[in-house]
All heavy atoms as a GROMACS GRO file, in nm:
protein
  512
    1CYS      N    1   0.019  -1.042   0.255
    1CYS     CA    2  -0.077  -1.078   0.152
    1CYS      C    3  -0.069  -1.229   0.128
    1CYS      O    4   0.030  -1.293   0.160
    1CYS     CB    5  -0.048  -1.001   0.024
    1CYS     SG    6   0.111  -1.033  -0.051
    2GLY      N    7  -0.174  -1.279   0.068
    2GLY     CA    8  -0.177  -1.421   0.037
    2GLY      C    9  -0.109  -1.453  -0.095
    2GLY      O   10  -0.064  -1.565  -0.117
    3LYS      N   11  -0.101  -1.354  -0.184
    3LYS     CA   12  -0.039  -1.375  -0.315
    3LYS      C   13   0.039  -1.251  -0.355
    3LYS      O   14  -0.012  -1.140  -0.347
    3LYS     CB   15  -0.147  -1.403  -0.420
    3LYS     CG   16  -0.092  -1.423  -0.560
    3LYS     CD   17  -0.206  -1.447  -0.659
    3LYS     CE   18  -0.152  -1.461  -0.800
    3LYS     NZ   19  -0.260  -1.477  -0.898
    4LEU      N   20   0.164  -1.270  -0.396
    4LEU     CA   21   0.250  -1.162  -0.440
    4LEU      C   22   0.306  -1.198  -0.577
    4LEU      O   23   0.360  -1.306  -0.595
    4LEU     CB   24   0.365  -1.140  -0.342
    4LEU     CG   25   0.470  -1.038  -0.383
    4LEU    CD1   26   0.413  -0.897  -0.375
    4LEU    CD2   27   0.593  -1.049  -0.296
    5THR      N   28   0.290  -1.107  -0.673
    5THR     CA   29   0.345  -1.127  -0.807
    5THR      C   30   0.442  -1.014  -0.834
    5THR      O   31   0.410  -0.897  -0.813
    5THR     CB   32   0.233  -1.126  -0.914
    5THR    OG1   33   0.132  -1.220  -0.876
    5THR    CG2   34   0.288  -1.163  -1.050
    6TYR      N   35   0.564  -1.051  -0.881
    6TYR     CA   36   0.666  -0.952  -0.913
    6TYR      C   37   0.684  -0.949  -1.064
    6TYR      O   38   0.715  -1.051  -1.126
    6TYR     CB   39   0.798  -0.988  -0.845
    6TYR     CG   40   0.913  -0.897  -0.880
    6TYR    CD1   41   0.902  -0.759  -0.865
    6TYR    CD2   42   1.034  -0.948  -0.927
    6TYR    CE1   43   1.007  -0.676  -0.897
    6TYR    CE2   44   1.140  -0.865  -0.957
    6TYR     CZ   45   1.126  -0.728  -0.943
    6TYR     OH   46   1.229  -0.646  -0.974
    7PHE      N   47   0.663  -0.832  -1.124
    7PHE     CA   48   0.682  -0.811  -1.266
    7PHE      C   49   0.819  -0.747  -1.286
    7PHE      O   50   0.838  -0.630  -1.252
    7PHE     CB   51   0.570  -0.723  -1.324
    7PHE     CG   52   0.434  -0.785  -1.309
    7PHE    CD1   53   0.355  -0.758  -1.198
    7PHE    CD2   54   0.386  -0.872  -1.405
    7PHE    CE1   55   0.229  -0.815  -1.184
    7PHE    CE2   56   0.260  -0.931  -1.392
    7PHE     CZ   57   0.182  -0.902  -1.281
    8VAL      N   58   0.914  -0.824  -1.337
    8VAL     CA   59   1.053  -0.783  -1.346
    8VAL      C   60   1.071  -0.661  -1.436
    8VAL      O   61   1.135  -0.564  -1.397
    8VAL     CB   62   1.142  -0.899  -1.395
    8VAL    CG1   63   1.286  -0.854  -1.412
    8VAL    CG2   64   1.134  -1.017  -1.299
    9ASP      N   65   1.016  -0.665  -1.558
    9ASP     CA   66   1.037  -0.556  -1.654
    9ASP      C   67   0.989  -0.421  -1.600
    9ASP      O   68   1.058  -0.320  -1.613
    9ASP     CB   69   0.967  -0.585  -1.786
    9ASP     CG   70   1.034  -0.700  -1.861
    9ASP    OD1   71   1.150  -0.734  -1.829
    9ASP    OD2   72   0.970  -0.756  -1.952
   10SER      N   73   0.872  -0.419  -1.540
   10SER     CA   74   0.817  -0.291  -1.490
   10SER      C   75   0.851  -0.267  -1.343
   10SER      O   76   0.817  -0.164  -1.288
   10SER     CB   77   0.666  -0.289  -1.508
   10SER     OG   78   0.606  -0.399  -1.439
   11GLN      N   79   0.919  -0.362  -1.280
   11GLN     CA   80   0.953  -0.356  -1.137
   11GLN      C   81   0.830  -0.320  -1.054
   11GLN      O   82   0.828  -0.224  -0.978
   11GLN     CB   83   1.068  -0.259  -1.112
   11GLN     CG   84   1.199  -0.311  -1.167
   11GLN     CD   85   1.318  -0.237  -1.111
   11GLN    OE1   86   1.307  -0.149  -1.027
   11GLN    NE2   87   1.435  -0.274  -1.158
   12LEU      N   88   0.728  -0.402  -1.069
   12LEU     CA   89   0.600  -0.384  -1.001
   12LEU      C   90   0.574  -0.503  -0.911
   12LEU      O   91   0.588  -0.618  -0.953
   12LEU     CB   92   0.487  -0.370  -1.103
   12LEU     CG   93   0.345  -0.369  -1.046
   12LEU    CD1   94   0.318  -0.237  -0.976
   12LEU    CD2   95   0.244  -0.394  -1.156
   13LEU      N   96   0.536  -0.476  -0.786
   13LEU     CA   97   0.490  -0.579  -0.695
   13LEU      C   98   0.338  -0.568  -0.688
   13LEU      O   99   0.285  -0.461  -0.657
   13LEU     CB  100   0.546  -0.558  -0.554
   13LEU     CG  101   0.696  -0.579  -0.536
   13LEU    CD1  102   0.737  -0.535  -0.396
   13LEU    CD2  103   0.732  -0.724  -0.557
   14ARG      N  104   0.268  -0.677  -0.719
   14ARG     CA  105   0.122  -0.679  -0.711
   14ARG      C  106   0.083  -0.771  -0.596
   14ARG      O  107   0.113  -0.890  -0.597
   14ARG     CB  108   0.061  -0.728  -0.841
   14ARG     CG  109  -0.090  -0.730  -0.840
   14ARG     CD  110  -0.146  -0.766  -0.977
   14ARG     NE  111  -0.290  -0.777  -0.977
   14ARG     CZ  112  -0.374  -0.676  -0.995
   14ARG    NH1  113  -0.326  -0.555  -1.017
   14ARG    NH2  114  -0.503  -0.695  -0.994
   15MET      N  115   0.020  -0.713  -0.494
   15MET     CA  116  -0.018  -0.786  -0.373
   15MET      C  117  -0.168  -0.809  -0.373
   15MET      O  118  -0.245  -0.714  -0.391
   15MET     CB  119   0.024  -0.707  -0.250
   15MET     CG  120   0.173  -0.688  -0.238
   15MET     SD  121   0.217  -0.567  -0.113
   15MET     CE  122   0.277  -0.436  -0.218
   16GLU      N  123  -0.208  -0.935  -0.353
   16GLU     CA  124  -0.350  -0.971  -0.352
   16GLU      C  125  -0.379  -1.060  -0.231
   16GLU      O  126  -0.289  -1.106  -0.164
   16GLU     CB  127  -0.385  -1.047  -0.480
   16GLU     CG  128  -0.358  -0.966  -0.608
   16GLU     CD  129  -0.376  -1.048  -0.732
   16GLU    OE1  130  -0.492  -1.062  -0.776
   16GLU    OE2  131  -0.275  -1.101  -0.783
   17ASP      N  132  -0.507  -1.087  -0.207
   17ASP     CA  133  -0.552  -1.174  -0.098
   17ASP      C  134  -0.519  -1.113   0.038
   17ASP      O  135  -0.426  -1.157   0.106
   17ASP     CB  136  -0.495  -1.314  -0.115
   17ASP     CG  137  -0.561  -1.416  -0.023
   17ASP    OD1  138  -0.671  -1.386   0.031
   17ASP    OD2  139  -0.504  -1.524  -0.004
   18LYS      N  140  -0.593  -1.009   0.072
   18LYS     CA  141  -0.579  -0.937   0.200
   18LYS      C  142  -0.441  -0.873   0.216
   18LYS      O  143  -0.370  -0.897   0.315
   18LYS     CB  144  -0.612  -1.028   0.318
   18LYS     CG  145  -0.754  -1.080   0.312
   18LYS     CD  146  -0.789  -1.155   0.436
   18LYS     CE  147  -0.931  -1.206   0.417
   18LYS     NZ  148  -0.996  -1.250   0.533
   19PRO      N  149  -0.401  -0.790   0.120
   19PRO     CA  150  -0.269  -0.726   0.131
   19PRO      C  151  -0.268  -0.617   0.239
   19PRO      O  152  -0.369  -0.552   0.266
   19PRO     CB  153  -0.249  -0.664  -0.007
   19PRO     CG  154  -0.387  -0.634  -0.054
   19PRO     CD  155  -0.472  -0.745   0.000
   20LEU      N  156  -0.152  -0.600   0.298
   20LEU     CA  157  -0.129  -0.495   0.398
   20LEU      C  158   0.009  -0.438   0.370
   20LEU      O  159   0.108  -0.511   0.368
   20LEU     CB  160  -0.134  -0.553   0.540
   20LEU     CG  161  -0.084  -0.463   0.653
   20LEU    CD1  162  -0.173  -0.339   0.668
   20LEU    CD2  163  -0.078  -0.540   0.782
   21LEU      N  164   0.014  -0.308   0.347
   21LEU     CA  165   0.141  -0.239   0.326
   21LEU      C  166   0.159  -0.149   0.447
   21LEU      O  167   0.073  -0.065   0.477
   21LEU     CB  168   0.136  -0.157   0.197
   21LEU     CG  169   0.266  -0.094   0.148
   21LEU    CD1  170   0.372  -0.201   0.124
   21LEU    CD2  171   0.241  -0.018   0.019
   22GLN      N  172   0.269  -0.167   0.521
   22GLN     CA  173   0.287  -0.097   0.647
   22GLN      C  174   0.425  -0.034   0.654
   22GLN      O  175   0.525  -0.093   0.613
   22GLN     CB  176   0.269  -0.196   0.762
   22GLN     CG  177   0.251  -0.131   0.895
   22GLN     CD  178   0.200  -0.231   0.998
   22GLN    OE1  179   0.199  -0.350   0.976
   22GLN    NE2  180   0.158  -0.179   1.110
   23ASP      N  181   0.429   0.089   0.706
   23ASP     CA  182   0.554   0.161   0.731
   23ASP      C  183   0.538   0.227   0.868
   23ASP      O  184   0.473   0.330   0.880
   23ASP     CB  185   0.579   0.264   0.622
   23ASP     CG  186   0.708   0.341   0.640
   23ASP    OD1  187   0.796   0.294   0.715
   23ASP    OD2  188   0.721   0.451   0.583
   24GLY      N  189   0.593   0.165   0.970
   24GLY     CA  190   0.574   0.215   1.106
   24GLY      C  191   0.426   0.211   1.141
   24GLY      O  192   0.360   0.110   1.117
   25PRO      N  193   0.371   0.322   1.191
   25PRO     CA  194   0.229   0.323   1.227
   25PRO      C  195   0.136   0.346   1.106
   25PRO      O  196   0.015   0.337   1.119
   25PRO     CB  197   0.219   0.440   1.325
   25PRO     CG  198   0.325   0.534   1.280
   25PRO     CD  199   0.438   0.445   1.231
   26ASN      N  200   0.192   0.376   0.991
   26ASN     CA  201   0.112   0.401   0.870
   26ASN      C  202   0.082   0.269   0.800
   26ASN      O  203   0.168   0.182   0.792
   26ASN     CB  204   0.188   0.494   0.774
   26ASN     CG  205   0.227   0.624   0.841
   26ASN    OD1  206   0.151   0.683   0.915
   26ASN    ND2  207   0.350   0.666   0.816
   27SER      N  208  -0.042   0.258   0.747
   27SER     CA  209  -0.077   0.134   0.680
   27SER      C  210  -0.180   0.156   0.570
   27SER      O  211  -0.257   0.253   0.574
   27SER     CB  212  -0.130   0.031   0.780
   27SER     OG  213  -0.251   0.076   0.838
   28LEU      N  214  -0.180   0.066   0.471
   28LEU     CA  215  -0.275   0.065   0.360
   28LEU      C  216  -0.328  -0.076   0.343
   28LEU      O  217  -0.251  -0.172   0.350
   28LEU     CB  218  -0.207   0.104   0.228
   28LEU     CG  219  -0.157   0.246   0.211
   28LEU    CD1  220  -0.074   0.256   0.083
   28LEU    CD2  221  -0.273   0.342   0.205
   29THR      N  222  -0.458  -0.088   0.324
   29THR     CA  223  -0.519  -0.216   0.292
   29THR      C  224  -0.622  -0.194   0.182
   29THR      O  225  -0.672  -0.084   0.164
   29THR     CB  226  -0.588  -0.281   0.413
   29THR    OG1  227  -0.691  -0.195   0.460
   29THR    CG2  228  -0.492  -0.311   0.525
   30GLY      N  229  -0.653  -0.298   0.111
   30GLY     CA  230  -0.751  -0.293   0.004
   30GLY      C  231  -0.760  -0.430  -0.061
   30GLY      O  232  -0.708  -0.528  -0.009
   31GLU      N  233  -0.823  -0.437  -0.176
   31GLU     CA  234  -0.832  -0.565  -0.245
   31GLU      C  235  -0.701  -0.600  -0.315
   31GLU      O  236  -0.655  -0.713  -0.312
   31GLU     CB  237  -0.947  -0.562  -0.346
   31GLU     CG  238  -0.983  -0.699  -0.395
   31GLU     CD  239  -1.120  -0.704  -0.458
   31GLU    OE1  240  -1.213  -0.642  -0.405
   31GLU    OE2  241  -1.131  -0.770  -0.562
   32VAL      N  242  -0.638  -0.499  -0.378
   32VAL     CA  243  -0.510  -0.517  -0.447
   32VAL      C  244  -0.422  -0.395  -0.418
   32VAL      O  245  -0.470  -0.282  -0.420
   32VAL     CB  246  -0.529  -0.528  -0.601
   32VAL    CG1  247  -0.395  -0.534  -0.672
   32VAL    CG2  248  -0.614  -0.650  -0.636
   33ILE      N  249  -0.295  -0.418  -0.389
   33ILE     CA  250  -0.198  -0.310  -0.373
   33ILE      C  251  -0.090  -0.331  -0.479
   33ILE      O  252  -0.031  -0.438  -0.486
   33ILE     CB  253  -0.134  -0.306  -0.233
   33ILE    CG1  254  -0.241  -0.282  -0.126
   33ILE    CG2  255  -0.027  -0.197  -0.226
   33ILE    CD1  256  -0.187  -0.287   0.016
   34ASN      N  257  -0.067  -0.228  -0.560
   34ASN     CA  258   0.042  -0.228  -0.658
   34ASN      C  259   0.151  -0.135  -0.606
   34ASN      O  260   0.124  -0.018  -0.580
   34ASN     CB  261  -0.007  -0.179  -0.794
   34ASN     CG  262  -0.104  -0.275  -0.858
   34ASN    OD1  263  -0.079  -0.394  -0.867
   34ASN    ND2  264  -0.217  -0.224  -0.904
   35PHE      N  265   0.272  -0.189  -0.592
   35PHE     CA  266   0.384  -0.108  -0.545
   35PHE      C  267   0.484  -0.095  -0.660
   35PHE      O  268   0.540  -0.194  -0.705
   35PHE     CB  269   0.452  -0.170  -0.423
   35PHE     CG  270   0.562  -0.084  -0.369
   35PHE    CD1  271   0.534   0.034  -0.302
   35PHE    CD2  272   0.695  -0.119  -0.386
   35PHE    CE1  273   0.636   0.116  -0.254
   35PHE    CE2  274   0.797  -0.039  -0.339
   35PHE     CZ  275   0.767   0.078  -0.272
   36HIS      N  276   0.504   0.029  -0.706
   36HIS     CA  277   0.597   0.059  -0.814
   36HIS      C  278   0.734   0.087  -0.753
   36HIS      O  279   0.756   0.193  -0.693
   36HIS     CB  280   0.548   0.180  -0.894
   36HIS     CG  281   0.411   0.160  -0.951
   36HIS    ND1  282   0.390   0.109  -1.077
   36HIS    CD2  283   0.287   0.179  -0.898
   36HIS    CE1  284   0.260   0.102  -1.100
   36HIS    NE2  285   0.196   0.142  -0.993
   37ILE      N  286   0.825  -0.008  -0.766
   37ILE     CA  287   0.955   0.000  -0.699
   37ILE      C  288   1.038   0.118  -0.749
   37ILE      O  289   1.094   0.193  -0.669
   37ILE     CB  290   1.032  -0.132  -0.716
   37ILE    CG1  291   0.955  -0.245  -0.647
   37ILE    CG2  292   1.174  -0.120  -0.661
   37ILE    CD1  293   1.009  -0.382  -0.676
   38ARG      N  294   1.047   0.138  -0.880
   38ARG     CA  295   1.128   0.249  -0.935
   38ARG      C  296   1.082   0.385  -0.885
   38ARG      O  297   1.163   0.474  -0.863
   38ARG     CB  298   1.120   0.248  -1.088
   38ARG     CG  299   1.198   0.140  -1.154
   38ARG     CD  300   1.193   0.153  -1.304
   38ARG     NE  301   1.255   0.037  -1.366
   38ARG     CZ  302   1.212  -0.022  -1.475
   38ARG    NH1  303   1.105   0.024  -1.538
   38ARG    NH2  304   1.273  -0.126  -1.523
   39GLU      N  305   0.952   0.401  -0.872
   39GLU     CA  306   0.895   0.531  -0.833
   39GLU      C  307   0.869   0.542  -0.684
   39GLU      O  308   0.828   0.647  -0.636
   39GLU     CB  309   0.765   0.554  -0.911
   39GLU     CG  310   0.787   0.551  -1.061
   39GLU     CD  311   0.656   0.534  -1.137
   39GLU    OE1  312   0.550   0.565  -1.080
   39GLU    OE2  313   0.661   0.488  -1.252
   40ASN      N  314   0.888   0.434  -0.611
   40ASN     CA  315   0.863   0.430  -0.467
   40ASN      C  316   0.723   0.482  -0.434
   40ASN      O  317   0.706   0.571  -0.350
   40ASN     CB  318   0.970   0.507  -0.389
   40ASN     CG  319   0.963   0.478  -0.241
   40ASN    OD1  320   0.924   0.369  -0.199
   40ASN    ND2  321   1.001   0.576  -0.160
   41ARG      N  322   0.622   0.428  -0.504
   41ARG     CA  323   0.484   0.470  -0.479
   41ARG      C  324   0.392   0.350  -0.488
   41ARG      O  325   0.426   0.249  -0.548
   41ARG     CB  326   0.439   0.578  -0.576
   41ARG     CG  327   0.422   0.533  -0.718
   41ARG     CD  328   0.370   0.646  -0.809
   41ARG     NE  329   0.356   0.598  -0.944
   41ARG     CZ  330   0.246   0.543  -0.994
   41ARG    NH1  331   0.140   0.531  -0.917
   41ARG    NH2  332   0.242   0.500  -1.119
   42SER      N  333   0.278   0.362  -0.426
   42SER     CA  334   0.182   0.252  -0.427
   42SER      C  335   0.045   0.300  -0.473
   42SER      O  336   0.012   0.418  -0.461
   42SER     CB  337   0.171   0.190  -0.287
   42SER     OG  338   0.130   0.288  -0.195
   43GLU      N  339  -0.032   0.206  -0.526
   43GLU     CA  340  -0.171   0.229  -0.564
   43GLU      C  341  -0.253   0.122  -0.495
   43GLU      O  342  -0.214   0.006  -0.493
   43GLU     CB  343  -0.192   0.212  -0.715
   43GLU     CG  344  -0.115   0.307  -0.801
   43GLU     CD  345  -0.127   0.270  -0.948
   43GLU    OE1  346  -0.140   0.151  -0.982
   43GLU    OE2  347  -0.121   0.364  -1.029
   44VAL      N  348  -0.366   0.161  -0.439
   44VAL     CA  349  -0.453   0.066  -0.371
   44VAL      C  350  -0.585   0.061  -0.445
   44VAL      O  351  -0.644   0.165  -0.475
   44VAL     CB  352  -0.476   0.107  -0.224
   44VAL    CG1  353  -0.558   0.002  -0.152
   44VAL    CG2  354  -0.345   0.129  -0.153
   45GLU      N  355  -0.629  -0.061  -0.477
   45GLU     CA  356  -0.756  -0.080  -0.545
   45GLU      C  357  -0.857  -0.138  -0.448
   45GLU      O  358  -0.826  -0.230  -0.373
   45GLU     CB  359  -0.740  -0.177  -0.663
   45GLU     CG  360  -0.643  -0.130  -0.769
   45GLU     CD  361  -0.619  -0.235  -0.876
   45GLU    OE1  362  -0.701  -0.328  -0.888
   45GLU    OE2  363  -0.518  -0.223  -0.947
   46GLY      N  364  -0.977  -0.083  -0.452
   46GLY     CA  365  -1.086  -0.137  -0.372
   46GLY      C  366  -1.166  -0.234  -0.457
   46GLY      O  367  -1.128  -0.268  -0.568
   47GLY      N  368  -1.275  -0.277  -0.410
   47GLY     CA  369  -1.361  -0.372  -0.479
   47GLY      C  370  -1.461  -0.421  -0.377
   47GLY      O  371  -1.535  -0.342  -0.320
   48LYS      N  372  -1.458  -0.550  -0.350
   48LYS     CA  373  -1.543  -0.605  -0.243
   48LYS      C  374  -1.502  -0.548  -0.108
   48LYS      O  375  -1.585  -0.524  -0.022
   48LYS     CB  376  -1.533  -0.757  -0.241
   48LYS     CG  377  -1.590  -0.822  -0.363
   48LYS     CD  378  -1.568  -0.972  -0.359
   48LYS     CE  379  -1.611  -1.034  -0.492
   48LYS     NZ  380  -1.578  -1.176  -0.497
   49GLU      N  381  -1.371  -0.529  -0.092
   49GLU     CA  382  -1.320  -0.468   0.032
   49GLU      C  383  -1.292  -0.320   0.005
   49GLU      O  384  -1.240  -0.284  -0.099
   49GLU     CB  385  -1.190  -0.535   0.076
   49GLU     CG  386  -1.208  -0.673   0.130
   49GLU     CD  387  -1.080  -0.726   0.192
   49GLU    OE1  388  -1.008  -0.647   0.256
   49GLU    OE2  389  -1.053  -0.845   0.173
   50ARG      N  390  -1.323  -0.237   0.102
   50ARG     CA  391  -1.293  -0.095   0.090
   50ARG      C  392  -1.145  -0.070   0.112
   50ARG      O  393  -1.078  -0.145   0.182
   50ARG     CB  394  -1.371  -0.015   0.195
   50ARG     CG  395  -1.518  -0.020   0.176
   50ARG     CD  396  -1.587   0.061   0.281
   50ARG     NE  397  -1.679   0.149   0.212
   50ARG     CZ  398  -1.723   0.263   0.260
   50ARG    NH1  399  -1.686   0.303   0.379
   50ARG    NH2  400  -1.806   0.336   0.191
   51VAL      N  401  -1.096   0.037   0.054
   51VAL     CA  402  -0.959   0.081   0.078
   51VAL      C  403  -0.954   0.146   0.215
   51VAL      O  404  -1.042   0.223   0.251
   51VAL     CB  405  -0.914   0.182  -0.031
   51VAL    CG1  406  -0.780   0.243   0.006
   51VAL    CG2  407  -0.909   0.114  -0.166
   52LYS      N  408  -0.852   0.112   0.292
   52LYS     CA  409  -0.835   0.171   0.425
   52LYS      C  410  -0.692   0.222   0.434
   52LYS      O  411  -0.597   0.148   0.408
   52LYS     CB  412  -0.860   0.067   0.533
   52LYS     CG  413  -0.849   0.122   0.673
   52LYS     CD  414  -0.883   0.014   0.775
   52LYS     CE  415  -0.867   0.065   0.916
   52LYS     NZ  416  -0.892  -0.042   1.015
   53ALA      N  417  -0.678   0.349   0.469
   53ALA     CA  418  -0.545   0.411   0.483
   53ALA      C  419  -0.537   0.479   0.619
   53ALA      O  420  -0.627   0.553   0.657
   53ALA     CB  421  -0.521   0.512   0.372
   54ILE      N  422  -0.429   0.453   0.689
   54ILE     CA  423  -0.404   0.517   0.819
   54ILE      C  424  -0.268   0.584   0.810
   54ILE      O  425  -0.167   0.520   0.783
   54ILE     CB  426  -0.405   0.416   0.933
   54ILE    CG1  427  -0.542   0.349   0.943
   54ILE    CG2  428  -0.366   0.483   1.065
   54ILE    CD1  429  -0.549   0.236   1.042
   55PHE      N  430  -0.267   0.717   0.831
   55PHE     CA  431  -0.142   0.794   0.830
   55PHE      C  432  -0.131   0.870   0.960
   55PHE      O  433  -0.218   0.948   0.995
   55PHE     CB  434  -0.140   0.894   0.712
   55PHE     CG  435  -0.147   0.827   0.578
   55PHE    CD1  436  -0.265   0.826   0.505
   55PHE    CD2  437  -0.037   0.764   0.525
   55PHE    CE1  438  -0.273   0.765   0.382
   55PHE    CE2  439  -0.043   0.702   0.402
   55PHE     CZ  440  -0.161   0.703   0.330
   56MET      N  441  -0.024   0.847   1.031
   56MET     CA  442   0.000   0.914   1.158
   56MET      C  443   0.102   1.026   1.137
   56MET      O  444   0.197   1.010   1.060
   56MET     CB  445   0.054   0.815   1.262
   56MET     CG  446  -0.035   0.694   1.281
   56MET     SD  447  -0.200   0.733   1.341
   56MET     CE  448  -0.164   0.776   1.508
   57THR      N  449   0.081   1.138   1.203
   57THR     CA  450   0.175   1.248   1.196
   57THR      C  451   0.255   1.255   1.326
   57THR      O  452   0.204   1.216   1.432
   57THR     CB  453   0.103   1.384   1.174
   57THR    OG1  454   0.011   1.404   1.281
   57THR    CG2  455   0.029   1.384   1.042
   58PRO      N  456   0.377   1.303   1.319
   58PRO     CA  457   0.454   1.319   1.443
   58PRO      C  458   0.382   1.414   1.539
   58PRO      O  459   0.316   1.508   1.496
   58PRO     CB  460   0.586   1.380   1.397
   58PRO     CG  461   0.595   1.348   1.251
   58PRO     CD  462   0.452   1.343   1.202
   59GLU      N  463   0.395   1.389   1.668
   59GLU     CA  464   0.326   1.469   1.768
   59GLU      C  465   0.369   1.616   1.766
   59GLU      O  466   0.290   1.704   1.796
   59GLU     CB  467   0.348   1.410   1.907
   59GLU     CG  468   0.275   1.280   1.926
   59GLU     CD  469   0.292   1.226   2.067
   59GLU    OE1  470   0.318   1.306   2.160
   59GLU    OE2  471   0.281   1.104   2.082
   60ASN      N  472   0.494   1.643   1.730
   60ASN     CA  473   0.544   1.781   1.733
   60ASN      C  474   0.514   1.856   1.603
   60ASN      O  475   0.552   1.971   1.589
   60ASN     CB  476   0.693   1.784   1.764
   60ASN     CG  477   0.775   1.707   1.661
   60ASN    OD1  478   0.721   1.641   1.574
   60ASN    ND2  479   0.906   1.716   1.672
   61LEU      N  480   0.443   1.795   1.507
   61LEU     CA  481   0.410   1.859   1.381
   61LEU      C  482   0.292   1.954   1.401
   61LEU      O  483   0.191   1.916   1.458
   61LEU     CB  484   0.374   1.754   1.275
   61LEU     CG  485   0.340   1.810   1.137
   61LEU    CD1  486   0.464   1.872   1.074
   61LEU    CD2  487   0.287   1.698   1.049
   62LYS      N  488   0.308   2.077   1.357
   62LYS     CA  489   0.202   2.176   1.372
   62LYS      C  490   0.127   2.188   1.239
   62LYS      O  491   0.186   2.222   1.137
   62LYS     CB  492   0.262   2.311   1.411
   62LYS     CG  493   0.164   2.408   1.465
   62LYS     CD  494   0.236   2.532   1.518
   62LYS     CE  495   0.140   2.617   1.596
   62LYS     NZ  496   0.205   2.734   1.652
   63VAL      N  497  -0.001   2.156   1.239
   63VAL     CA  498  -0.083   2.161   1.120
   63VAL      C  499  -0.169   2.286   1.124
   63VAL      O  500  -0.233   2.315   1.224
   63VAL     CB  501  -0.173   2.036   1.108
   63VAL    CG1  502  -0.258   2.042   0.984
   63VAL    CG2  503  -0.088   1.910   1.109
   64GLN      N  504  -0.171   2.362   1.013
   64GLN     CA  505  -0.250   2.485   1.009
   64GLN      C  506  -0.354   2.476   0.901
   64GLN      O  507  -0.340   2.418   0.802
   64GLN     CB  508  -0.162   2.605   0.984
   64GLN     CG  509  -0.064   2.627   1.096
   64GLN     CD  510   0.022   2.751   1.071
   64GLN    OE1  511   0.003   2.825   0.977
   64GLN    NE2  512   0.118   2.772   1.158
   0.00000   0.00000   0.00000
């Protein structure tokens, strides 16, 4: 991202300016990504740019 703000009290990372959150082949993009460190979860906000999420599953995973 082009801008990262860390809020100490709430342990929140706010990513702006073309943020990309990636874990292996999985990725999230949007206008703003908020990552809640304590809860290990993220929120993606759209706006001018659409939210894009790519999640890959292991090849041996059987989906029904």
